[in-house]
OpenMM code with the backbone's topology and positions (N, CA, C; nanometers):
from openmm import Vec3, app, unit

residues = "THR VAL ASP ARG GLU ILE MET CYS ASP PRO GLU ARG GLU VAL GLY TYR GLU ILE THR ASN SER TRP ASP GLU ILE VAL LYS ALA LEU HIS GLY ALA PRO VAL SER THR ASP THR GLU LEU ASP ALA SER ASP LEU VAL ARG GLY GLU VAL MET SER LEU ARG THR THR VAL LEU GLY GLN MET THR GLU ILE ARG GLU LEU HIS ALA ALA ASP ARG ARG ARG GLN THR VAL ILE LEU GLU MET LEU ARG THR ASP HIS ARG ARG SER THR LYS ILE ILE LYS LEU ARG THR ALA LEU GLN GLY GLN VAL THR ALA LEU GLN GLY GLN VAL THR ALA LEU GLN ALA HIS VAL THR ALA LEU GLN GLY GLN GLN GLY".split()
positions = [
    Vec3(-1.3503, 9.4237, -1.9421),
    Vec3(-1.4534, 9.4000, -2.0419),
    Vec3(-1.5706, 9.4966, -2.0050),
    Vec3(-1.6638, 9.5029, -2.0973),
    Vec3(-1.7778, 9.5914, -2.0822),
    Vec3(-1.8626, 9.5484, -1.9622),
    Vec3(-1.8771, 9.4179, -1.9419),
    Vec3(-1.9514, 9.3689, -1.8213),
    Vec3(-1.8935, 9.4138, -1.6928),
    Vec3(-1.7571, 9.4153, -1.6814),
    Vec3(-1.6952, 9.4594, -1.5575),
    Vec3(-1.7087, 9.6060, -1.5434),
    Vec3(-1.7037, 9.6830, -1.6536),
    Vec3(-1.7210, 9.8300, -1.6412),
    Vec3(-1.8619, 9.8596, -1.5908),
    Vec3(-1.9649, 9.7838, -1.6397),
    Vec3(-2.0993, 9.8063, -1.5936),
    Vec3(-2.1142, 9.7684, -1.4449),
    Vec3(-2.0501, 9.6617, -1.4000),
    Vec3(-2.0578, 9.6212, -1.2625),
    Vec3(-1.9886, 9.7251, -1.1680),
    Vec3(-1.8837, 9.7857, -1.2178),
    Vec3(-1.8095, 9.8836, -1.1400),
    Vec3(-1.8851, 10.0162, -1.1351),
    Vec3(-1.9721, 10.0448, -1.2351),
    Vec3(-2.0402, 10.1703, -1.2390),
    Vec3(-2.1935, 10.1427, -1.2306),
    Vec3(-2.2482, 10.1354, -1.1098),
    Vec3(-2.3928, 10.0973, -1.0994),
    Vec3(-2.4873, 10.1983, -1.1571),
    Vec3(-2.4434, 10.3205, -1.1764),
    Vec3(-2.5303, 10.4249, -1.2352),
    Vec3(-2.5385, 10.4156, -1.3867),
    Vec3(-2.4466, 10.3423, -1.4449),
    Vec3(-2.4427, 10.3340, -1.5914),
    Vec3(-2.5606, 10.2542, -1.6453),
    Vec3(-2.6161, 10.3029, -1.7600),
    Vec3(-2.7260, 10.2316, -1.8228),
    Vec3(-2.6713, 10.1103, -1.8952),
    Vec3(-2.7524, 10.0063, -1.9002),
    Vec3(-2.7089, 9.8826, -1.9661),
    Vec3(-2.7075, 9.9025, -2.1170),
    Vec3(-2.7974, 9.9797, -2.1725),
    Vec3(-2.8059, 10.0085, -2.3136),
    Vec3(-2.9489, 10.0057, -2.3593),
    Vec3(-2.9799, 10.0719, -2.4710),
    Vec3(-3.1117, 10.0792, -2.5265),
    Vec3(-3.2086, 10.1424, -2.4199),
    Vec3(-3.1559, 10.2307, -2.3431),
    Vec3(-3.2318, 10.3025, -2.2345),
    Vec3(-3.2878, 10.2028, -2.1290),
    Vec3(-3.2211, 10.0915, -2.1133),
    Vec3(-3.2614, 9.9936, -2.0070),
    Vec3(-3.1748, 10.0167, -1.8879),
    Vec3(-3.2383, 10.0394, -1.7772),
    Vec3(-3.1611, 10.0584, -1.6525),
    Vec3(-3.1841, 9.9427, -1.5583),
    Vec3(-3.0998, 9.9287, -1.4623),
    Vec3(-3.1114, 9.8208, -1.3735),
    Vec3(-3.2331, 9.8422, -1.2836),
    Vec3(-3.3383, 9.7652, -1.2966),
    Vec3(-3.4591, 9.7845, -1.2172),
    Vec3(-3.4363, 9.7627, -1.0693),
    Vec3(-3.3443, 9.6759, -1.0370),
    Vec3(-3.3146, 9.6509, -0.8934),
    Vec3(-3.2663, 9.7799, -0.8264),
    Vec3(-3.1781, 9.8512, -0.9049),
    Vec3(-3.1297, 9.9824, -0.8477),
    Vec3(-3.2437, 10.0787, -0.8200),
    Vec3(-3.3417, 10.0821, -0.9142),
    Vec3(-3.4556, 10.1702, -0.8977),
    Vec3(-3.5340, 10.1346, -0.7776),
    Vec3(-3.5548, 10.0053, -0.7534),
    Vec3(-3.6288, 9.9598, -0.6395),
    Vec3(-3.5515, 9.9995, -0.5108),
    Vec3(-3.4200, 9.9805, -0.5083),
    Vec3(-3.3392, 10.0094, -0.3902),
    Vec3(-3.3444, 10.1619, -0.3612),
    Vec3(-3.3328, 10.2447, -0.4710),
    Vec3(-3.3415, 10.3916, -0.4517),
    Vec3(-3.4767, 10.4273, -0.3906),
    Vec3(-3.5825, 10.3658, -0.4362),
    Vec3(-3.7166, 10.4015, -0.3930),
    Vec3(-3.7274, 10.3602, -0.2403),
    Vec3(-3.6637, 10.2594, -0.2062),
    Vec3(-3.6695, 10.2096, -0.0661),
    Vec3(-3.5839, 10.2855, 0.0301),
    Vec3(-3.4850, 10.3650, -0.0229),
    Vec3(-3.3980, 10.4354, 0.0700),
    Vec3(-3.4775, 10.5432, 0.1452),
    Vec3(-3.5804, 10.5968, 0.0901),
    Vec3(-3.6615, 10.6966, 0.1606),
    Vec3(-3.7569, 10.6369, 0.2532),
    Vec3(-3.7797, 10.5047, 0.2407),
    Vec3(-3.8829, 10.4396, 0.3276),
    Vec3(-3.8245, 10.4125, 0.4634),
    Vec3(-3.9098, 10.4085, 0.5645),
    Vec3(-3.8605, 10.3742, 0.7023),
    Vec3(-3.8078, 10.2322, 0.7012),
    Vec3(-3.7004, 10.2149, 0.7756),
    Vec3(-3.6322, 10.0859, 0.7805),
    Vec3(-3.6979, 10.0081, 0.8922),
    Vec3(-3.7512, 9.8960, 0.8594),
    Vec3(-3.8050, 9.8031, 0.9564),
    Vec3(-3.8093, 9.6654, 0.8947),
    Vec3(-3.8218, 9.5687, 0.9786),
    Vec3(-3.8279, 9.4297, 0.9273),
    Vec3(-3.9495, 9.4117, 0.8407),
    Vec3(-4.0601, 9.4697, 0.8832),
    Vec3(-4.1880, 9.4570, 0.8050),
    Vec3(-4.1727, 9.5208, 0.6647),
    Vec3(-4.1105, 9.6390, 0.6631),
    Vec3(-4.0920, 9.7070, 0.5336),
    Vec3(-3.9998, 9.6245, 0.4438),
    Vec3(-3.8937, 9.5708, 0.5056),
    Vec3(-3.8034, 9.4881, 0.4210),
    Vec3(-3.8714, 9.3671, 0.3678),
    Vec3(-3.9521, 9.3032, 0.4530),
    Vec3(-4.0263, 9.1843, 0.4097),
    Vec3(-4.1288, 9.2196, 0.2987),
    Vec3(-4.1976, 9.3315, 0.3177),
    Vec3(-4.2923, 9.3789, 0.2176),
    Vec3(-4.2229, 9.4061, 0.0864),
    Vec3(-4.1054, 9.4739, 0.0950),
    Vec3(-4.0331, 9.5058, -0.0298),
    Vec3(-3.9848, 9.3750, -0.0927),
    Vec3(-3.9356, 9.2804, -0.0116),
    Vec3(-3.8880, 9.1541, -0.0646),
    Vec3(-4.0045, 9.0822, -0.1300),
    Vec3(-4.1227, 9.0798, -0.0633),
    Vec3(-4.2380, 9.0149, -0.1221),
    Vec3(-4.2809, 9.0834, -0.2558),
    Vec3(-4.2752, 9.2146, -0.2529),
    Vec3(-4.3071, 9.2894, -0.3737),
    Vec3(-4.2157, 9.2509, -0.4901),
    Vec3(-4.0859, 9.2543, -0.4604),
    Vec3(-3.9881, 9.2177, -0.5606),
    Vec3(-4.0121, 9.0757, -0.6097),
    Vec3(-4.0267, 8.9887, -0.5183),
    Vec3(-4.0482, 8.8456, -0.5515),
    Vec3(-4.1721, 8.8295, -0.6389),
    Vec3(-4.2819, 8.8982, -0.6035),
    Vec3(-4.3992, 8.8970, -0.6817),
    Vec3(-4.3798, 8.9501, -0.8221),
    Vec3(-4.3065, 9.0602, -0.8297),
    Vec3(-4.2764, 9.1207, -0.9646),
    Vec3(-4.1936, 9.0242, -1.0459),
    Vec3(-4.0923, 8.9615, -0.9832),
    Vec3(-4.0040, 8.8672, -1.0583),
    Vec3(-4.0870, 8.7502, -1.1053),
    Vec3(-4.1766, 8.7001, -1.0208),
    Vec3(-4.2580, 8.5835, -1.0617),
    Vec3(-4.3553, 8.6260, -1.1758),
    Vec3(-4.4063, 8.7440, -1.1658),
    Vec3(-4.4966, 8.7943, -1.2696),
    Vec3(-4.4181, 8.8072, -1.4019),
    Vec3(-4.2977, 8.8607, -1.3983),
    Vec3(-4.2171, 8.8737, -1.5188),
    Vec3(-4.1811, 8.7378, -1.5695),
    Vec3(-4.1471, 8.6446, -1.4821),
    Vec3(-4.1103, 8.5090, -1.5265),
    Vec3(-4.2296, 8.4430, -1.5967),
    Vec3(-4.3529, 8.4623, -1.5419),
    Vec3(-4.4721, 8.4046, -1.6066),
    Vec3(-4.4966, 8.4669, -1.7427),
    Vec3(-4.4760, 8.5966, -1.7527),
    Vec3(-4.4895, 8.6654, -1.8782),
    Vec3(-4.3947, 8.6138, -1.9806),
    Vec3(-4.2680, 8.6045, -1.9406),
    Vec3(-4.1605, 8.5548, -2.0353),
    Vec3(-4.1917, 8.4148, -2.0760),
    Vec3(-4.2266, 8.3266, -1.9824),
    Vec3(-4.2533, 8.1926, -2.0231),
    Vec3(-4.3759, 8.1823, -2.1159),
    Vec3(-4.4789, 8.2658, -2.0915),
    Vec3(-4.5946, 8.2725, -2.1810),
    Vec3(-4.5545, 8.3184, -2.3212),
    Vec3(-4.4659, 8.4144, -2.3281),
    Vec3(-4.4227, 8.4713, -2.4570),
    Vec3(-4.3376, 8.3645, -2.5265),
    Vec3(-4.2551, 8.2915, -2.4552),
    Vec3(-4.1701, 8.1878, -2.5173),
    Vec3(-4.2616, 8.0771, -2.5760),
    Vec3(-4.3672, 8.0423, -2.5016),
    Vec3(-4.4624, 7.9421, -2.5538),
    Vec3(-4.5313, 7.9922, -2.6805),
    Vec3(-4.5711, 8.1183, -2.6765),
    Vec3(-4.6355, 8.1757, -2.7917),
    Vec3(-4.5410, 8.1777, -2.9108),
    Vec3(-4.4120, 8.2135, -2.8883),
    Vec3(-4.3149, 8.2174, -2.9982),
    Vec3(-4.2962, 8.0756, -3.0554),
    Vec3(-4.2880, 7.9734, -2.9693),
    Vec3(-4.2709, 7.8399, -3.0207),
    Vec3(-4.3937, 7.7961, -3.1038),
    Vec3(-4.5164, 7.8380, -3.0565),
    Vec3(-4.6338, 7.8021, -3.1325),
    Vec3(-4.6382, 7.8740, -3.2675),
    Vec3(-4.5926, 7.9985, -3.2677),
    Vec3(-4.5907, 8.0749, -3.3969),
    Vec3(-4.4911, 8.0171, -3.4893),
    Vec3(-4.3745, 7.9743, -3.4387),
    Vec3(-4.2741, 7.9090, -3.5229),
    Vec3(-4.3281, 7.7787, -3.5846),
    Vec3(-4.3969, 7.7013, -3.5020),
    Vec3(-4.4547, 7.5726, -3.5498),
    Vec3(-4.5610, 7.6028, -3.6568),
    Vec3(-4.6453, 7.7027, -3.6359),
    Vec3(-4.7460, 7.7389, -3.7348),
    Vec3(-4.6795, 7.7844, -3.8654),
    Vec3(-4.5756, 7.8605, -3.8499),
    Vec3(-4.5006, 7.9117, -3.9662),
    Vec3(-4.4428, 7.7961, -4.0463),
    Vec3(-4.3861, 7.6988, -3.9748),
    Vec3(-4.3273, 7.5827, -4.0458),
    Vec3(-4.4385, 7.5073, -4.1167),
    Vec3(-4.5580, 7.4909, -4.0564),
    Vec3(-4.6609, 7.4234, -4.1212),
    Vec3(-4.7082, 7.4986, -4.2463),
    Vec3(-4.7225, 7.6274, -4.2361),
    Vec3(-4.7602, 7.7100, -4.3550),
    Vec3(-4.6556, 7.6999, -4.4635),
    Vec3(-4.5300, 7.7007, -4.4238),
    Vec3(-4.4267, 7.6921, -4.5266),
    Vec3(-4.4322, 7.5533, -4.5978),
    Vec3(-4.4606, 7.4490, -4.5234),
    Vec3(-4.4766, 7.3144, -4.5821),
    Vec3(-4.5890, 7.3149, -4.6792),
    Vec3(-4.7049, 7.3732, -4.6418),
    Vec3(-4.8184, 7.3772, -4.7359),
    Vec3(-4.7884, 7.4595, -4.8543),
    Vec3(-4.7190, 7.5718, -4.8388),
    Vec3(-4.6847, 7.6574, -4.9567),
    Vec3(-4.5875, 7.5840, -5.0523),
    Vec3(-4.4889, 7.5120, -4.9915),
    Vec3(-4.3947, 7.4373, -5.0660),
    Vec3(-4.4652, 7.3288, -5.1487),
    Vec3(-4.5589, 7.2552, -5.0904),
    Vec3(-4.6347, 7.1547, -5.1588),
    Vec3(-4.7179, 7.2131, -5.2706),
    Vec3(-4.7760, 7.3285, -5.2438),
    Vec3(-4.8561, 7.3964, -5.3479),
    Vec3(-4.7665, 7.4369, -5.4672),
    Vec3(-4.6483, 7.4887, -5.4346),
    Vec3(-4.5558, 7.5282, -5.5356),
    Vec3(-4.5110, 7.4041, -5.6213),
    Vec3(-4.4919, 7.2926, -5.5527),
    Vec3(-4.4528, 7.1689, -5.6288),
    Vec3(-4.5680, 7.1235, -5.7194),
    Vec3(-4.6873, 7.1286, -5.6703),
    Vec3(-4.8047, 7.0900, -5.7469),
    Vec3(-4.8189, 7.1850, -5.8646),
    Vec3(-4.8033, 7.3149, -5.8437),
    Vec3(-4.8097, 7.4120, -5.9502),
    Vec3(-4.7040, 7.3899, -6.0566),
    Vec3(-4.5861, 7.3539, -6.0114),
    Vec3(-4.4739, 7.3297, -6.1047),
    Vec3(-4.5065, 7.2053, -6.1905),
    Vec3(-4.5552, 7.1045, -6.1257),
    Vec3(-4.5937, 6.9779, -6.2004),
    Vec3(-4.7011, 7.0116, -6.3051),
    Vec3(-4.8045, 7.0920, -6.2651),
    Vec3(-4.9128, 7.1282, -6.3598),
    Vec3(-4.8530, 7.2160, -6.4741),
    Vec3(-4.7700, 7.3073, -6.4410),
    Vec3(-4.7143, 7.3958, -6.5435),
    Vec3(-4.6341, 7.3100, -6.6453),
    Vec3(-4.5556, 7.2198, -6.5945),
    Vec3(-4.4755, 7.1299, -6.6800),
    Vec3(-4.5706, 7.0488, -6.7740),
    Vec3(-4.6789, 6.9974, -6.7150),
    Vec3(-4.7744, 6.9213, -6.7950),
    Vec3(-4.8408, 7.0051, -6.8999),
    Vec3(-4.8750, 7.1289, -6.8617),
    Vec3(-4.9394, 7.2206, -6.9565),
    Vec3(-4.8469, 7.2543, -7.0720),
    Vec3(-4.7195, 7.2751, -7.0422),
    Vec3(-4.6201, 7.3037, -7.1456),
    Vec3(-4.6128, 7.1862, -7.2485),
    Vec3(-4.6018, 7.0616, -7.1889),
    Vec3(-4.5998, 6.9430, -7.2787),
    Vec3(-4.7257, 6.9268, -7.3635),
    Vec3(-4.8393, 6.9534, -7.2999),
    Vec3(-4.9679, 6.9432, -7.3769),
    Vec3(-4.9775, 7.0498, -7.4842),
    Vec3(-4.9320, 7.1727, -7.4511),
    Vec3(-4.9373, 7.2768, -7.5478),
    Vec3(-4.8417, 7.2450, -7.6679),
    Vec3(-4.7278, 7.1922, -7.6367),
    Vec3(-4.6330, 7.1505, -7.7466),
    Vec3(-4.6978, 7.0434, -7.8340),
    Vec3(-4.7552, 6.9424, -7.7703),
    Vec3(-4.8245, 6.8358, -7.8470),
    Vec3(-4.9390, 6.8966, -7.9326),
    Vec3(-5.0219, 6.9835, -7.8746),
    Vec3(-5.1298, 7.0437, -7.9445),
    Vec3(-5.0791, 7.1252, -8.0623),
    Vec3(-4.9728, 7.1973, -8.0428),
    Vec3(-4.9189, 7.2785, -8.1531),
    Vec3(-4.8738, 7.1880, -8.2656),
    Vec3(-4.8165, 7.0692, -8.2349),
    Vec3(-4.7807, 6.9749, -8.3371),
    Vec3(-4.9003, 6.9216, -8.4128),
    Vec3(-5.0076, 6.8987, -8.3400),
    Vec3(-5.1300, 6.8488, -8.4045),
    Vec3(-5.1912, 6.9580, -8.4929),
    Vec3(-5.1911, 7.0828, -8.4503),
    Vec3(-5.2432, 7.1922, -8.5268),
    Vec3(-5.1574, 7.2071, -8.6592),
    Vec3(-5.0325, 7.1991, -8.6513),
    Vec3(-4.9473, 7.2076, -8.7666),
    Vec3(-4.9754, 7.0922, -8.8651),
    Vec3(-4.9940, 6.9723, -8.8103),
    Vec3(-5.0272, 6.8579, -8.8937),
    Vec3(-5.1621, 6.8745, -8.9663),
    Vec3(-5.2626, 6.9253, -8.8888),
    Vec3(-5.3959, 6.9535, -8.9460),
    Vec3(-5.3892, 7.0586, -9.0563),
    Vec3(-5.3082, 7.1635, -9.0309),
    Vec3(-5.2907, 7.2650, -9.1336),
    Vec3(-5.2371, 7.2047, -9.2636),
    Vec3(-5.1429, 7.1173, -9.2451),
    Vec3(-5.0871, 7.0487, -9.3641),
    Vec3(-5.1861, 6.9667, -9.4367),
    Vec3(-5.2735, 6.8985, -9.3592),
    Vec3(-5.3807, 6.8145, -9.4202),
    Vec3(-5.4855, 6.9016, -9.4909),
    Vec3(-5.5155, 7.0158, -9.4288),
    Vec3(-5.6141, 7.1106, -9.4944),
    Vec3(-5.5564, 7.1610, -9.6251),
    Vec3(-5.4279, 7.1983, -9.6242),
    Vec3(-5.3678, 7.2461, -9.7498),
    Vec3(-5.3713, 7.1374, -9.8577),
    Vec3(-5.3409, 7.0121, -9.8180),
    Vec3(-5.3438, 6.9035, -9.9098),
    Vec3(-5.4831, 6.8790, -9.9647),
    Vec3(-5.5849, 6.8855, -9.8762),
    Vec3(-5.7241, 6.8674, -9.9188),
    Vec3(-5.7664, 6.9778, -10.0122),
    Vec3(-5.7257, 7.1017, -9.9858),
    Vec3(-5.7597, 7.2137, -10.0738),
    Vec3(-5.6982, 7.1931, -10.2121),
    Vec3(-5.5786, 7.1442, -10.2144),
    Vec3(-5.5104, 7.1176, -10.3439),
    Vec3(-5.5849, 7.0025, -10.4192),
    Vec3(-5.6273, 6.9046, -10.3441),
    Vec3(-5.6984, 6.7912, -10.4042),
    Vec3(-5.8364, 6.8385, -10.4608),
    Vec3(-5.9083, 6.9236, -10.3852),
    Vec3(-6.0392, 6.9772, -10.4235),
    Vec3(-6.0167, 7.0598, -10.5533),
    Vec3(-5.9132, 7.1425, -10.5554),
    Vec3(-5.8842, 7.2251, -10.6706),
    Vec3(-5.8577, 7.1328, -10.7929),
    Vec3(-5.7861, 7.0263, -10.7740),
    Vec3(-5.7536, 6.9347, -10.8845),
    Vec3(-5.8812, 6.8702, -10.9348),
    Vec3(-5.9694, 6.8264, -10.8421),
    Vec3(-6.0968, 6.7652, -10.8831),
    Vec3(-6.1835, 6.8605, -10.9595),
    Vec3(-6.1849, 6.9867, -10.9103),
    Vec3(-6.2670, 7.0876, -10.9835),
    Vec3(-6.2103, 7.1132, -11.1234),
    Vec3(-6.0818, 7.1028, -11.1366),
    Vec3(-6.0211, 7.1227, -11.2645),
    Vec3(-6.0527, 7.0067, -11.3635),
    Vec3(-6.0679, 6.8878, -11.3074),
    Vec3(-6.1037, 6.7766, -11.3935),
    Vec3(-6.2514, 6.7815, -11.4400),
    Vec3(-6.3342, 6.8393, -11.3587),
    Vec3(-6.4751, 6.8441, -11.3921),
    Vec3(-6.5034, 6.9599, -11.4888),
    Vec3(-6.4287, 7.0596, -11.4811),
    Vec3(-6.4580, 7.1777, -11.5569),
    Vec3(-6.4049, 7.1919, -11.6907),
] * unit.nanometer
topology = app.Topology()
chain = topology.addChain("A")
for resn in residues:
    res = topology.addResidue(resn, chain)
    for name in ("N", "CA", "C"):
        topology.addAtom(name, app.Element.getBySymbol(name[0]), res)
């Protein structure tokens, strides 16, 4: 498998230009004088960097969870606004239809009144 190939070839890049940081640390230490103090210092350095990285990752994971929660809240608000807008639009359409019916009825009444006025004027004249 690819994992076994990578393990067998320590010089191989993992991908996306990511190299094994541990190998870089070991290479840097090869030129350093070998002593118990140096090994402990290097070990402490690595441990400190690992802890720092862990803290960074945990912080980012917390931030990601908070952003997801905020996004879900915003989506809920938007969804409710869309539902309210749809209800209002539906109500407006019904009111517009009713109003158009009333306008048509009034136009019929005006026409009838005009005919009645014309008839009355004809009787007087």
